[in-house]
C-alpha positions in Angstrom: 150.0 -55.8 -86.1 147.2 -55.2 -88.7 146.7 -51.9 -87.6 150.1 -51.0 -87.2 150.8 -52.1 -91.0 147.9 -50.6 -92.6 149.0 -46.9 -90.9 152.3 -47.2 -92.0 151.1 -48.2 -96.1 148.8 -45.5 -95.9 151.7 -43.4 -95.1 153.9 -44.7 -98.3 151.0 -44.5 -100.3 149.5 -40.7 -99.4 146.2 -40.0 -101.3 146.7 -37.0 -104.0 144.3 -35.0 -105.8 143.4 -35.5 -109.3 145.5 -32.9 -110.6 148.8 -34.0 -109.2 147.9 -37.0 -110.9 147.0 -36.8 -114.2 150.1 -37.5 -115.9 152.9 -39.3 -114.7 155.7 -37.5 -113.8 159.5 -38.3 -115.3 160.4 -40.8 -113.4 158.0 -43.3 -115.6 158.9 -41.4 -118.5 156.2 -38.1 -118.1 156.0 -35.5 -116.5 152.9 -34.3 -114.8 151.0 -31.7 -115.6 151.2 -28.8 -112.9 147.6 -26.6 -113.9 144.8 -28.6 -114.3 144.0 -31.7 -116.8 145.1 -31.2 -120.1 143.2 -31.9 -123.3 145.2 -35.3 -125.5 143.2 -32.8 -128.7 145.7 -29.6 -127.5 148.5 -31.7 -127.0 149.1 -33.1 -130.2 148.4 -29.7 -131.8 151.3 -28.5 -129.8 153.4 -31.5 -131.2 152.1 -30.3 -134.8 153.2 -26.8 -134.0 157.3 -27.7 -132.4 158.3 -30.8 -133.1 160.5 -30.7 -130.7 158.9 -30.3 -127.3 156.2 -31.9 -125.7 156.3 -31.1 -122.6 153.4 -34.1 -121.5 155.2 -36.7 -123.8 151.1 -37.7 -123.9 149.8 -38.0 -127.3 146.7 -40.3 -128.9 149.0 -40.4 -132.4 150.5 -43.7 -132.5 153.4 -42.4 -135.0 154.7 -39.7 -132.6 155.3 -42.0 -129.8 156.1 -45.4 -131.5 159.6 -46.5 -132.7 161.5 -48.9 -134.3 160.5 -52.5 -132.8 163.0 -53.9 -130.3 165.2 -56.5 -131.6 167.5 -56.6 -127.9 166.4 -59.1 -125.5 164.6 -57.0 -123.0 165.0 -58.8 -119.7 166.0 -56.4 -116.6 164.6 -56.1 -113.0 162.4 -58.3 -112.2 159.6 -56.1 -109.6 159.5 -59.1 -106.6 158.9 -57.3 -103.7 161.1 -59.7 -101.1 160.6 -58.8 -97.5 162.8 -60.6 -94.5 160.9 -59.1 -92.3 157.6 -60.8 -93.3 154.5 -58.8 -93.8 155.3 -56.5 -91.1 158.1 -55.0 -93.2 156.6 -53.9 -96.6 156.3 -50.4 -95.4 159.5 -50.3 -94.8 160.3 -51.2 -98.6 157.6 -49.0 -99.9 159.3 -45.9 -97.9 162.3 -46.9 -98.2 161.5 -47.2 -102.4 164.6 -45.0 -104.6 162.2 -46.5 -107.8 159.0 -44.0 -107.3 159.9 -42.1 -103.8 156.7 -40.6 -102.8 154.5 -42.7 -104.7 152.8 -39.8 -106.3 152.2 -41.3 -109.3 150.2 -44.5 -108.1 146.4 -43.4 -107.4 145.0 -45.5 -104.7 142.1 -48.0 -105.9 139.4 -47.1 -103.4 140.0 -42.9 -104.1 141.2 -43.7 -108.0 137.7 -41.2 -110.1 136.8 -40.3 -113.8 139.5 -37.6 -113.0 142.5 -39.1 -112.7 142.5 -40.1 -116.6 143.8 -37.4 -118.8 140.3 -35.7 -120.2 140.3 -37.5 -123.5 140.3 -40.7 -121.7 137.5 -40.1 -119.0 135.3 -42.3 -120.5 132.3 -43.7 -118.6 132.5 -47.1 -119.6 136.8 -47.3 -119.6 136.6 -46.1 -116.2 134.4 -48.0 -115.0 136.2 -50.9 -116.8 139.5 -50.0 -114.6 137.4 -50.8 -111.6 136.2 -54.2 -112.6 140.0 -54.6 -113.5 140.9 -53.7 -110.7 138.7 -56.0 -108.5 139.5 -58.5 -110.1 143.3 -57.8 -108.8 145.3 -59.7 -106.6 148.3 -59.8 -103.9 150.3 -63.0 -104.4 152.3 -63.9 -101.5 155.1 -66.6 -102.2 156.9 -68.0 -99.6 158.8 -70.5 -100.6 161.4 -71.0 -103.2 161.9 -74.0 -105.7 165.6 -75.5 -105.5 164.7 -75.9 -109.5 164.8 -72.2 -110.8 167.7 -72.0 -113.2 170.9 -69.1 -113.0 170.1 -67.5 -115.6 167.1 -66.8 -118.3 166.8 -68.8 -121.2 169.2 -68.0 -124.0 171.0 -65.2 -121.9 172.8 -64.5 -119.6 170.3 -63.1 -117.0 171.1 -64.0 -114.1 167.6 -65.4 -112.9 165.6 -64.3 -109.6 165.7 -65.9 -106.1 167.9 -68.5 -108.0 169.9 -70.8 -105.5 167.9 -69.1 -102.3 165.7 -72.3 -102.2 166.5 -72.2 -97.8 165.4 -68.9 -97.6 162.4 -68.2 -96.1 161.4 -64.9 -96.9 158.0 -63.3 -98.2 158.0 -62.2 -101.5 154.6 -60.4 -102.9 153.9 -59.9 -106.4 150.5 -59.4 -108.1 147.9 -61.5 -110.3 144.1 -61.3 -111.7 141.5 -63.4 -111.3 140.0 -64.5 -114.6 137.5 -67.6 -115.3 135.5 -68.0 -112.6 133.2 -71.2 -112.2 130.8 -72.4 -110.1 130.4 -76.0 -108.8 128.1 -77.9 -107.1 129.4 -82.5 -105.9 131.1 -81.6 -109.0 129.1 -80.7 -111.4 129.7 -77.1 -113.1 127.2 -74.6 -112.1 125.7 -71.1 -113.7 128.3 -71.4 -116.3 129.2 -67.5 -118.0 129.5 -68.3 -121.6 132.8 -67.7 -121.8 135.2 -70.3 -123.0 137.0 -71.5 -119.0 140.9 -72.1 -119.2 140.6 -74.2 -117.3 137.2 -76.4 -118.2 135.2 -79.1 -115.0 136.8 -80.1 -112.0 138.4 -83.1 -110.8 136.6 -83.2 -107.7 133.3 -84.0 -106.2 133.6 -81.9 -102.7 136.0 -79.2 -102.0 139.3 -79.2 -102.0 140.5 -75.7 -100.2 142.8 -76.2 -97.4 140.1 -76.4 -94.9 137.4 -79.0 -96.2 141.1 -81.4 -97.2 141.8 -81.3 -93.4 137.5 -82.1 -92.5 135.0 -84.6 -92.3 132.5 -83.2 -94.2 134.1 -80.8 -97.5 131.8 -78.6 -98.2 129.7 -79.8 -102.1 129.8 -76.2 -103.6 132.7 -74.2 -104.1 134.0 -72.2 -107.0 137.8 -72.5 -109.2 139.3 -69.7 -110.7 142.8 -68.7 -112.2 145.1 -66.6 -111.3 147.3 -64.9 -113.9 151.0 -63.8 -113.1 154.7 -63.6 -114.1 157.0 -67.0 -113.6 159.4 -65.5 -112.0 156.3 -64.6 -109.0 155.3 -68.4 -108.8 157.8 -70.8 -110.4 156.5 -74.2 -110.0 153.9 -76.3 -107.8 156.3 -76.2 -105.1 156.0 -72.6 -105.0 152.1 -72.7 -105.6 152.2 -74.9 -102.8 153.7 -72.2 -100.5 151.2 -69.4 -102.2 148.4 -67.6 -100.8 146.2 -64.6 -102.0 145.0 -61.7 -100.8 141.5 -60.9 -102.5 140.1 -57.0 -102.8 142.8 -55.9 -100.4 141.6 -52.3 -101.7 142.4 -49.8 -98.8 144.4 -50.2 -95.4 140.5 -51.0 -93.9 140.0 -54.0 -96.1 139.4 -57.0 -94.3 142.4 -60.0 -94.7 140.7 -62.2 -97.5 142.6 -64.5 -99.0 142.7 -68.1 -100.8 145.4 -70.9 -99.8 145.0 -73.3 -102.6 146.4 -73.3 -105.7 148.5 -74.8 -107.7 150.0 -74.4 -111.7 148.1 -75.3 -114.1 150.5 -73.6 -117.3 154.0 -72.3 -117.0 156.2 -70.9 -118.8 159.7 -69.1 -118.3 160.5 -67.6 -121.7 157.1 -65.9 -122.1 157.1 -65.5 -118.1 153.7 -66.0 -117.0 151.8 -68.9 -114.9 148.2 -70.1 -114.7 147.3 -70.6 -111.5 144.1 -72.9 -110.6 143.0 -72.0 -107.2 139.5 -73.1 -104.6 137.5 -71.1 -102.3 134.2 -72.8 -100.9 134.1 -69.2 -99.3 129.9 -68.6 -100.3 130.5 -64.7 -99.9 133.5 -64.3 -101.8 132.8 -67.0 -104.9 129.2 -65.1 -105.5 131.5 -61.4 -105.5 133.5 -63.1 -108.1 131.5 -64.5 -110.3 129.4 -60.9 -110.4 132.8 -59.3 -111.0 133.3 -61.7 -114.1 129.8 -61.2 -115.6 130.3 -57.9 -115.8 133.2 -57.6 -117.1 131.9 -59.4 -119.9 128.9 -56.7 -120.4 131.8 -53.3 -120.3 134.6 -55.0 -122.2 132.3 -55.1 -124.9 131.9 -51.9 -124.8 134.8 -50.2 -124.3 136.0 -52.4 -126.8 133.7 -51.6 -129.5 134.1 -48.2 -127.9 137.4 -48.0 -129.2 138.8 -50.8 -132.0 137.9 -48.7 -135.0 140.5 -46.1 -133.1 142.7 -47.8 -132.2 146.3 -46.9 -134.2 145.2 -43.4 -132.7 145.6 -45.3 -129.4 148.0 -46.1 -127.0 147.4 -45.8 -123.3 147.8 -47.8 -121.3 147.4 -48.6 -117.5 148.2 -51.3 -114.9 146.7 -52.2 -111.7 149.1 -53.9 -109.0 150.1 -54.1 -105.5 153.4 -52.1 -105.4 155.3 -53.2 -101.7 153.0 -55.3 -100.9 150.5 -52.8 -100.4 146.9 -52.0 -101.1 146.1 -51.7 -104.4 147.8 -48.5 -106.7 146.5 -47.9 -110.5 149.0 -46.2 -112.7 148.7 -44.9 -115.9 150.7 -44.4 -118.6 151.6 -45.3 -122.2 153.0 -48.1 -124.2 155.9 -46.9 -126.2 158.1 -50.2 -127.6 157.2 -53.4 -129.2 159.2 -56.7 -129.6 158.0 -59.2 -131.7 158.5 -62.6 -130.2 157.2 -64.9 -132.5 153.6 -64.3 -135.5 151.5 -64.0 -133.3 153.2 -62.9 -129.7 155.8 -60.1 -128.9 156.0 -57.9 -125.5 156.2 -54.0 -124.4 157.7 -50.9 -122.8 155.7 -49.0 -121.1 156.3 -45.5 -119.3 153.2 -46.5 -116.9 154.3 -46.7 -113.5 155.4 -49.8 -111.3 157.6 -50.3 -108.0 158.4 -53.5 -106.1 155.8 -56.1 -105.7 153.7 -55.3 -109.6 155.4 -58.1 -110.9 152.9 -60.4 -112.5 150.0 -57.7 -112.6 148.3 -57.4 -116.0 149.3 -55.0 -118.7 146.1 -53.6 -120.2 147.4 -51.5 -123.0 143.6 -49.8 -124.7 143.9 -49.8 -128.5 146.4 -52.6 -129.2 145.1 -56.1 -130.5 143.4 -58.2 -128.5 143.8 -55.9 -126.0 140.7 -56.5 -123.7 141.9 -60.1 -124.1 145.6 -60.9 -124.7 147.9 -62.2 -121.2 150.3 -59.7 -121.0 152.2 -59.2 -116.9 154.0 -57.0 -115.9 158.0 -58.2 -116.5 160.4 -56.0 -115.1 162.3 -52.4 -115.4 164.6 -52.0 -117.8 167.7 -50.3 -117.5 166.4 -47.8 -120.7 164.0 -46.5 -117.9 160.5 -48.7 -119.0 158.6 -51.1 -117.5 157.9 -54.3 -119.7 155.6 -57.0 -119.9 156.5 -60.9 -120.3 155.5 -62.6 -123.9 151.2 -62.0 -124.4 
């Protein structure tokens, strides 16, 4: 079944040439360039010459993109992929997709190159940063619906996803991202990287993964990490107890790497985000996750320093997700509008392509204040045609 699914997923997400992917198409709010790469400076010049004509609608000038802050609450359609036929049916949902037929604006991670970025952003450090974020992106599989899901979103009349569906056992898939990996031995943290951990120490002296829980000799070395996703993907501990993560799912032939022990650390229904604590004692998995975490800090600092002074000019946004539960895809676009929720928190809309299965993916907005640390997760698609985040 696995090889069959891989073949069908490959048909759903065909590899495209960089020329076809340099800008998203109209169905994501931007037009595709038909004749090779376009320099952002040329586009800005075109806009300056003719304010009413911008065939690509991709600019490095914030004043020409950002509109007034959005006042009405941004709630539309969630983008969790539901599959009554389980994983074997995911390819069918991708093939039947009405939002992005053909998925021409998604770039498979394993074929993603520097040339897939707009010319003004073809920077090696930025490219490396996107690749690391891709490495940390996971598919989130949920097989239980909590009976405590509300009927509507707070302070709205909008129906909440999967309300009153606790009797159903269909598969739901979303996306998430790994953060803050820590290694433990006999309950003592090891090899701590220079960062503040969201999860701190551990409550255990032996590994607490499902395999070790049922073992008379659990491992004394293990790795704990957190995964961020949307609250409508994993609502509470009832659902977390029936949630698994698929890691390193970069292409059809990727080995199936599963983490099946997660618990809720924090959830916020108003902000639509969820923080999961996860564990593995697989040495290969734990070591790889720690290496990714260390590399991220190094590359992130370089990208931050490079773009910080120019942040008012940048609107570039990228997302790595698992559309329709298939292998990872990169999509690029721009963020558009901001909805201020409190003094330091807001939601964003963006043109960056998403599909069902993208809910919970980390939204990366270059040039947005604290863009490398802000936990913006993809929340849904609005009737206006733009996608929007949870509160970051």
